[in-house]
MDTraj code that builds the backbone (N, CA, C; nanometers):
import mdtraj as md
import numpy as np

residues = "UNK UNK UNK UNK UNK UNK UNK UNK UNK UNK UNK UNK UNK UNK UNK UNK UNK UNK UNK UNK UNK UNK UNK UNK UNK UNK UNK UNK UNK UNK UNK UNK UNK UNK UNK UNK UNK UNK UNK UNK UNK UNK UNK UNK UNK UNK UNK UNK UNK UNK UNK UNK UNK UNK UNK UNK UNK UNK UNK UNK UNK UNK UNK UNK UNK UNK UNK UNK UNK UNK UNK UNK UNK UNK UNK UNK UNK UNK UNK UNK UNK UNK UNK UNK UNK UNK UNK UNK UNK UNK UNK UNK UNK UNK UNK UNK UNK UNK UNK UNK UNK UNK UNK UNK UNK UNK UNK UNK".split()
xyz = np.array([
    [-0.5322, 2.1590, -1.0606],
    [-0.4774, 2.0312, -1.0228],
    [-0.3274, 2.0469, -0.9990],
    [-0.2784, 1.9827, -0.8955],
    [-0.1369, 1.9924, -0.8620],
    [-0.0523, 1.9181, -0.9654],
    [0.0682, 1.9647, -0.9805],
    [0.1611, 1.9038, -1.0756],
    [0.2130, 1.7715, -1.0193],
    [0.2224, 1.6708, -1.1067],
    [0.2746, 1.5404, -1.0634],
    [0.4252, 1.5505, -1.0438],
    [0.4716, 1.4821, -0.9423],
    [0.6143, 1.4771, -0.9131],
    [0.6511, 1.3328, -0.8840],
    [0.7770, 1.3014, -0.8960],
    [0.8253, 1.1674, -0.8654],
    [0.9027, 1.1739, -0.7350],
    [0.8670, 1.0852, -0.6437],
    [0.9306, 1.0800, -0.5124],
    [0.9884, 0.9403, -0.4939],
    [1.1133, 0.9322, -0.4544],
    [1.1760, 0.8037, -0.4249],
    [1.1480, 0.7667, -0.2803],
    [1.1004, 0.6438, -0.2609],
    [1.0733, 0.5937, -0.1260],
    [1.1303, 0.4526, -0.1152],
    [1.1525, 0.4089, 0.0069],
    [1.2012, 0.2736, 0.0330],
    [1.0924, 0.1967, 0.1051],
    [1.0569, 0.0803, 0.0502],
    [0.9585, -0.0068, 0.1124],
    [1.0163, -0.1476, 0.1127],
    [1.0285, -0.2028, 0.2308],
    [1.0741, -0.3400, 0.2483],
    [1.2078, -0.3652, 0.1800],
    [1.2981, -0.2669, 0.1954],
    [1.4334, -0.2803, 0.1442],
    [1.4508, -0.2543, -0.0041],
    [1.3465, -0.2043, -0.0686],
    [1.3563, -0.1775, -0.2120],
    [1.3117, -0.0345, -0.2398],
    [1.3834, 0.0304, -0.3316],
    [1.3486, 0.1671, -0.3681],
    [1.2399, 0.1669, -0.4750],
    [1.1426, 0.2563, -0.4566],
    [1.0352, 0.2751, -0.5544],
    [1.0268, 0.4222, -0.5870],
    [0.9950, 0.4511, -0.7105],
    [0.9718, 0.5889, -0.7538],
    [0.8218, 0.6026, -0.7751],
    [0.7616, 0.6857, -0.6913],
    [0.6172, 0.7043, -0.6933],
    [0.5870, 0.8368, -0.7613],
    [0.5068, 0.8316, -0.8664],
    [0.4659, 0.9528, -0.9378],
    [0.3252, 0.9876, -0.8916],
    [0.3101, 1.1077, -0.8358],
    [0.1824, 1.1459, -0.7776],
    [0.1711, 1.2972, -0.7716],
    [0.0471, 1.3448, -0.7612],
    [0.0277, 1.4878, -0.7386],
    [0.0111, 1.5175, -0.5897],
    [0.0222, 1.4137, -0.5056],
    [0.0209, 1.4340, -0.3604],
    [0.1513, 1.5006, -0.3178],
    [0.1479, 1.5632, -0.2009],
    [0.2712, 1.6259, -0.1533],
    [0.3710, 1.5181, -0.1108],
    [0.4977, 1.5521, -0.1213],
    [0.6062, 1.4574, -0.0960],
    [0.5981, 1.3965, 0.0436],
    [0.5672, 1.4761, 0.1427],
    [0.5606, 1.4260, 0.2803],
    [0.4505, 1.3217, 0.2959],
    [0.3361, 1.3421, 0.2330],
    [0.2269, 1.2442, 0.2397],
    [0.2685, 1.1115, 0.1778],
    [0.3380, 1.1191, 0.0648],
    [0.3852, 0.9973, -0.0013],
    [0.4847, 0.9254, 0.0880],
    [0.5759, 0.9996, 0.1467],
    [0.6765, 0.9379, 0.2348],
    [0.6116, 0.8746, 0.3581],
    [0.5117, 0.9416, 0.4155],
    [0.4414, 0.8852, 0.5321],
    [0.3676, 0.7570, 0.4936],
    [0.3025, 0.7570, 0.3771],
    [0.2315, 0.6371, 0.3312],
    [0.3296, 0.5222, 0.3087],
    [0.4424, 0.5516, 0.2457],
    [0.5434, 0.4487, 0.2214],
    [0.5994, 0.3951, 0.3528],
    [0.6234, 0.4838, 0.4482],
    [0.6751, 0.4414, 0.5787],
    [0.5737, 0.3523, 0.6498],
    [0.4455, 0.3846, 0.6359],
    [0.3415, 0.3037, 0.6984],
    [0.3357, 0.1647, 0.6350],
    [0.3444, 0.1583, 0.5022],
    [0.3449, 0.0288, 0.4328],
    [0.4682, -0.0508, 0.4740],
    [0.5841, 0.0138, 0.4776],
    [0.7083, -0.0528, 0.5162],
    [0.6986, -0.1071, 0.6587],
    [0.6475, -0.0260, 0.7498],
    [0.6339, -0.0681, 0.8892],
    [0.5358, -0.1848, 0.9009],
    [0.4238, -0.1762, 0.8299],
    [0.3246, -0.2832, 0.8345],
    [0.3824, -0.4133, 0.7802],
    [0.4547, -0.4054, 0.6697],
    [0.5158, -0.5256, 0.6123],
    [0.6201, -0.5848, 0.7079],
    [0.6990, -0.4997, 0.7718],
    [0.7979, -0.5477, 0.8677],
    [0.7335, -0.6153, 0.9875],
    [0.6255, -0.5559, 1.0373],
    [0.5541, -0.6155, 1.1511],
    [0.4971, -0.7516, 1.1147],
    [0.4416, -0.7628, 0.9944],
    [0.3851, -0.8905, 0.9502],
    [0.4950, -0.9950, 0.9354],
    [0.6074, -0.9560, 0.8762],
    [0.7207, -1.0491, 0.8635],
    [0.7641, -1.0984, 1.0007],
    [0.7745, -1.0061, 1.0960],
    [0.8197, -1.0420, 1.2299],
    [0.7197, -1.1322, 1.3026],
    [0.5900, -1.1052, 1.2854],
    [0.4866, -1.1842, 1.3534],
    [0.4675, -1.3213, 1.2918],
    [0.4766, -1.3298, 1.1596],
    [0.4431, -1.4551, 1.0917],
    [0.5643, -1.5386, 1.0538],
    [0.6781, -1.4755, 1.0428],
    [0.7966, -1.5467, 0.9966],
    [0.7977, -1.5669, 0.8459],
    [0.7009, -1.5078, 0.7763],
    [0.6933, -1.5205, 0.6306],
    [0.8164, -1.4564, 0.5678],
    [0.8604, -1.5138, 0.4561],
    [0.9763, -1.4577, 0.3880],
    [0.9437, -1.4111, 0.2467],
    [0.8361, -1.4613, 0.1880],
    [0.7984, -1.4224, 0.0526],
    [0.7403, -1.2810, 0.0541],
    [0.8042, -1.1892, -0.0184],
    [0.7610, -1.0493, -0.0129],
    [0.6209, -1.0295, -0.0693],
    [0.5800, -1.1102, -0.1662],
    [0.4444, -1.0976, -0.2193],
    [0.3413, -1.1375, -0.1143],
    [0.3657, -1.2475, -0.0442],
    [0.2742, -1.2878, 0.0631],
    [0.2665, -1.1800, 0.1713],
    [0.3797, -1.1251, 0.2065],
    [0.3833, -1.0203, 0.3083],
    [0.3081, -0.8969, 0.2601],
    [0.3256, -0.8609, 0.1315],
    [0.2565, -0.7441, 0.0767],
    [0.1054, -0.7643, 0.0772],
    [0.0597, -0.8842, 0.0415],
    [-0.0842, -0.9119, 0.0418],
    [-0.1385, -0.9056, 0.1842],
    [-0.0681, -0.9645, 0.2793],
    [-0.1120, -0.9580, 0.4188],
    [-0.1125, -0.8139, 0.4699],
    [-0.0146, -0.7350, 0.4268],
    [-0.0112, -0.5935, 0.4657],
    [-0.1301, -0.5202, 0.4062],
    [-0.1627, -0.5463, 0.2801],
    [-0.2786, -0.4826, 0.2166],
    [-0.4061, -0.5188, 0.2907],
    [-0.4207, -0.6446, 0.3301],
    [-0.5384, -0.6858, 0.4067],
    [-0.5432, -0.6151, 0.5418],
    [-0.4284, -0.6052, 0.6073],
    [-0.4210, -0.5378, 0.7372],
    [-0.4587, -0.3913, 0.7249],
    [-0.4040, -0.3233, 0.6247],
    [-0.4336, -0.1817, 0.6030],
    [-0.5806, -0.1639, 0.5668],
    [-0.6340, -0.2543, 0.4848],
    [-0.7767, -0.2476, 0.4486],
    [-0.8652, -0.2643, 0.5708],
    [-0.8272, -0.3545, 0.6601],
    [-0.9038, -0.3757, 0.7830],
    [-0.9095, -0.2475, 0.8654],
    [-0.7959, -0.1794, 0.8765],
    [-0.7914, -0.0525, 0.9504],
    [-0.8768, 0.0544, 0.8820],
    [-0.8709, 0.0599, 0.7495],
    [-0.9500, 0.1565, 0.6740],
    [-1.0992, 0.1305, 0.6924],
    [-1.1394, 0.0038, 0.6853],
    [-1.2797, -0.0303, 0.7030],
    [-1.3275, 0.0024, 0.8440],
    [-1.2424, -0.0231, 0.9440],
    [-1.2787, 0.0102, 1.0816],
    [-1.2949, 0.1609, 1.0971],
    [-1.2096, 0.2386, 1.0335],
    [-1.2198, 0.3841, 1.0386],
    [-1.3486, 0.4315, 0.9726],
    [-1.3829, 0.3727, 0.8587],
    [-1.5078, 0.4079, 0.7908],
    [-1.6282, 0.3780, 0.8791],
    [-1.6255, 0.2605, 0.9430],
    [-1.7361, 0.2237, 1.0322],
    [-1.7474, 0.3245, 1.1468],
    [-1.6341, 0.3611, 1.2038],
    [-1.6321, 0.4567, 1.3148],
    [-1.6895, 0.5911, 1.2724],
    [-1.6627, 0.6309, 1.1480],
    [-1.7101, 0.7595, 1.0978],
    [-1.8484, 0.7494, 1.0341],
    [-1.9092, 0.6290, 1.0419],
    [-2.0430, 0.6111, 0.9883],
    [-2.0486, 0.6017, 0.8377],
    [-1.9368, 0.5669, 0.7751],
    [-1.9332, 0.5584, 0.6292],
    [-1.9593, 0.4170, 0.5792],
    [-1.9640, 0.3209, 0.6705],
    [-1.9877, 0.1835, 0.6293],
    [-1.8741, 0.1302, 0.5451],
    [-1.9025, 0.0260, 0.4691],
    [-1.7998, -0.0380, 0.3878],
    [-1.7986, 0.0117, 0.2455],
    [-1.8730, 0.1162, 0.2161],
    [-1.8854, 0.1629, 0.0785],
    [-1.7540, 0.2177, 0.0260],
    [-1.7154, 0.1699, -0.0927],
    [-1.5948, 0.2232, -0.1555],
    [-1.6169, 0.3667, -0.2011],
    [-1.7435, 0.4066, -0.2160],
    [-1.7714, 0.5428, -0.2587],
    [-1.7321, 0.6453, -0.1524],
    [-1.7000, 0.5978, -0.0311],
    [-1.6568, 0.6892, 0.0741],
    [-1.5216, 0.7517, 0.0391],
    [-1.4469, 0.6879, -0.0517],
    [-1.3188, 0.7409, -0.0976],
    [-1.3382, 0.7847, -0.2418],
    [-1.3045, 0.9090, -0.2747],
    [-1.3160, 0.9531, -0.4143],
    [-1.2367, 0.8611, -0.5062],
    [-1.2895, 0.8368, -0.6263],
    [-1.2306, 0.7433, -0.7205],
    [-1.0842, 0.7745, -0.7502],
    [-1.0489, 0.9025, -0.7663],
    [-0.9092, 0.9355, -0.7970],
    [-0.8167, 0.8989, -0.6811],
    [-0.8641, 0.9156, -0.5579],
    [-0.7824, 0.8772, -0.4422],
    [-0.7694, 0.7260, -0.4323],
    [-0.8778, 0.6542, -0.4631],
    [-0.8734, 0.5090, -0.4609],
    [-0.7751, 0.4574, -0.5656],
    [-0.7775, 0.5159, -0.6861],
    [-0.6845, 0.4762, -0.7911],
    [-0.5406, 0.5036, -0.7491],
    [-0.5159, 0.6156, -0.6840],
    [-0.3803, 0.6484, -0.6370],
    [-0.3355, 0.5476, -0.5315],
    [-0.4257, 0.5083, -0.4418],
    [-0.3933, 0.4087, -0.3401],
    [-0.3565, 0.2760, -0.4065],
    [-0.4327, 0.2357, -0.5069],
    [-0.4034, 0.1117, -0.5793],
    [-0.2661, 0.1212, -0.6454],
    [-0.2356, 0.2355, -0.7080],
    [-0.1035, 0.2528, -0.7714],
    [0.0087, 0.2424, -0.6680],
    [-0.0117, 0.3002, -0.5502],
    [0.0905, 0.2924, -0.4458],
    [0.1117, 0.1484, -0.4013],
    [0.0028, 0.0750, -0.3809],
    [0.0150, -0.0645, -0.3388],
    [0.0837, -0.1462, -0.4478],
    [0.0416, -0.1271, -0.5737],
    [0.1034, -0.2017, -0.6833],
    [0.2515, -0.1698, -0.6960],
    [0.2891, -0.0454, -0.6719],
    [0.4309, -0.0098, -0.6835],
    [0.5126, -0.0687, -0.5695],
    [0.4461, -0.1099, -0.4620],
    [0.5162, -0.1660, -0.3470],
    [0.5399, -0.3154, -0.3609],
    [0.4850, -0.3767, -0.4644],
    [0.4996, -0.5205, -0.4833],
    [0.5890, -0.5456, -0.6039],
    [0.7151, -0.5817, -0.5804],
    [0.8038, -0.6082, -0.6932],
    [0.7580, -0.7329, -0.7688],
    [0.7702, -0.7286, -0.8995],
    [0.7313, -0.8429, -0.9818],
    [0.8506, -0.9352, -0.9946],
    [0.8331, -1.0582, -0.9479],
    [0.9377, -1.1606, -0.9567],
    [0.8857, -1.2669, -1.0524],
    [0.9459, -1.2800, -1.1715],
    [0.8952, -1.3752, -1.2702],
    [0.8856, -1.5181, -1.2171],
    [0.9691, -1.5544, -1.1214],
    [0.9670, -1.6914, -1.0698],
    [0.8472, -1.7178, -0.9798],
    [0.7781, -1.6093, -0.9336],
    [0.6615, -1.6275, -0.8471],
    [0.5350, -1.5748, -0.9107],
    [0.5355, -1.5512, -1.0415],
    [0.4214, -1.4875, -1.1053],
    [0.3091, -1.5842, -1.1417],
    [0.3290, -1.7143, -1.1263],
    [0.2215, -1.8088, -1.1582],
    [0.1152, -1.8035, -1.0497],
    [-0.0091, -1.8273, -1.0901],
    [-0.1205, -1.8221, -0.9958],
    [-0.1191, -1.9448, -0.9062],
    [-0.1493, -1.9258, -0.7793],
    [-0.1577, -2.0351, -0.6814],
    [-0.3013, -2.0486, -0.6377],
    [-0.3590, -2.1665, -0.6467],
    [-0.4961, -2.1901, -0.6033],
    [-0.4981, -2.3009, -0.5023],
])
top = md.Topology()
chain = top.add_chain()
for i, resn in enumerate(residues, 1):
    res = top.add_residue(resn, chain, resSeq=i)
    for name in ("N", "CA", "C"):
        top.add_atom(name, md.element.get_by_symbol(name[0]), res)
traj = md.Trajectory(xyz[None], top)
Protein backbone atom coordinates (compact mmCIF):
# COMPACT_ATOMS: atom_id res chain seq x y z
CA UNK A 1 0.00 0.00 0.00
CA UNK A 2 1.29 3.45 -0.87
CA UNK A 3 2.27 5.83 1.89
CA UNK A 4 -0.25 8.56 2.73
CA UNK A 5 0.83 12.10 2.01
CA UNK A 6 -0.75 15.48 2.57
CA UNK A 7 -1.27 17.69 -0.46
CA UNK A 8 -2.43 21.30 -0.29
CA UNK A 9 -5.02 22.22 -2.91
CA UNK A 10 -7.23 25.24 -3.54
CA UNK A 11 -10.95 24.77 -4.14
CA UNK A 12 -13.31 27.69 -4.55
CA UNK A 13 -10.84 30.14 -3.05
CA UNK A 14 -10.04 28.09 0.03
CA UNK A 15 -7.01 25.96 0.80
CA UNK A 16 -7.54 22.34 1.81
CA UNK A 17 -5.02 19.78 2.96
CA UNK A 18 -5.93 16.41 1.52
CA UNK A 19 -4.37 13.32 3.09
CA UNK A 20 -4.34 10.42 0.65
CA UNK A 21 -2.27 7.58 -0.71
CA UNK A 22 -3.11 8.75 -4.25
CA UNK A 23 -0.37 10.46 -6.21
CA UNK A 24 -0.12 14.22 -5.82
CA UNK A 25 -0.97 14.96 -9.46
CA UNK A 26 -4.20 12.94 -9.27
CA UNK A 27 -5.27 14.83 -6.16
CA UNK A 28 -4.48 18.17 -7.79
CA UNK A 29 -6.41 17.22 -10.95
CA UNK A 30 -9.43 16.14 -8.87
CA UNK A 31 -9.32 19.37 -6.87
CA UNK A 32 -9.02 21.43 -10.06
CA UNK A 33 -12.03 19.61 -11.51
CA UNK A 34 -14.11 20.28 -8.37
CA UNK A 35 -13.00 23.93 -8.37
CA UNK A 36 -13.86 24.34 -12.06
CA UNK A 37 -17.24 22.64 -11.62
CA UNK A 38 -18.11 24.84 -8.64
CA UNK A 39 -17.07 27.97 -10.56
CA UNK A 40 -19.16 26.98 -13.57
CA UNK A 41 -22.20 26.38 -11.36
CA UNK A 42 -21.73 29.73 -9.60
CA UNK A 43 -21.49 31.46 -12.97
CA UNK A 44 -24.54 29.68 -14.44
CA UNK A 45 -26.83 29.95 -11.44
CA UNK A 46 -25.69 33.10 -9.71
CA UNK A 47 -25.67 31.17 -6.42
CA UNK A 48 -23.45 32.62 -3.73
CA UNK A 49 -23.76 30.09 -0.89
CA UNK A 50 -20.72 27.81 -1.10
CA UNK A 51 -22.58 24.86 0.43
CA UNK A 52 -25.34 25.08 -2.18
CA UNK A 53 -22.72 25.34 -4.91
CA UNK A 54 -20.82 22.35 -3.48
CA UNK A 55 -23.98 20.21 -3.39
CA UNK A 56 -24.86 21.17 -6.97
CA UNK A 57 -21.28 20.38 -8.01
CA UNK A 58 -21.49 16.97 -6.31
CA UNK A 59 -24.74 16.26 -8.17
CA UNK A 60 -23.17 17.38 -11.45
CA UNK A 61 -20.08 15.21 -10.93
CA UNK A 62 -22.28 12.26 -9.91
CA UNK A 63 -24.33 12.67 -13.08
CA UNK A 64 -21.15 12.48 -15.17
CA UNK A 65 -19.94 9.44 -13.22
CA UNK A 66 -23.27 7.65 -13.69
CA UNK A 67 -23.26 8.43 -17.41
CA UNK A 68 -19.74 7.02 -17.68
CA UNK A 69 -20.80 3.85 -15.85
CA UNK A 70 -23.77 3.45 -18.19
CA UNK A 71 -21.50 3.92 -21.21
CA UNK A 72 -19.13 1.25 -19.89
CA UNK A 73 -22.02 -1.10 -19.11
CA UNK A 74 -21.57 -0.85 -15.35
CA UNK A 75 -25.04 0.50 -14.67
CA UNK A 76 -25.73 2.52 -11.55
CA UNK A 77 -24.19 0.04 -9.14
CA UNK A 78 -21.96 1.58 -6.51
CA UNK A 79 -20.06 -1.70 -6.50
CA UNK A 80 -18.52 -0.59 -9.80
CA UNK A 81 -16.18 1.55 -7.67
CA UNK A 82 -14.07 -0.27 -5.06
CA UNK A 83 -15.13 0.67 -1.53
CA UNK A 84 -11.76 2.24 -0.63
CA UNK A 85 -11.93 4.50 -3.70
CA UNK A 86 -15.51 5.46 -2.91
CA UNK A 87 -14.51 6.35 0.67
CA UNK A 88 -11.61 8.47 -0.65
CA UNK A 89 -13.99 10.28 -3.02
CA UNK A 90 -16.35 11.01 -0.12
CA UNK A 91 -13.43 12.35 1.96
CA UNK A 92 -12.38 14.62 -0.92
CA UNK A 93 -15.91 15.98 -1.33
CA UNK A 94 -16.30 16.50 2.42
CA UNK A 95 -12.98 18.32 2.60
CA UNK A 96 -14.17 20.65 -0.16
CA UNK A 97 -17.15 21.87 1.86
CA UNK A 98 -16.13 24.30 4.59
CA UNK A 99 -18.24 24.08 7.74
CA UNK A 100 -19.90 27.40 8.52
CA UNK A 101 -21.66 27.28 11.91
CA UNK A 102 -24.16 29.92 10.77
CA UNK A 103 -25.40 27.62 7.96
CA UNK A 104 -25.21 24.27 9.73
CA UNK A 105 -28.93 24.01 10.56
CA UNK A 106 -30.96 21.63 8.43
CA UNK A 107 -33.25 23.15 5.79
CA UNK A 108 -36.40 21.26 4.77
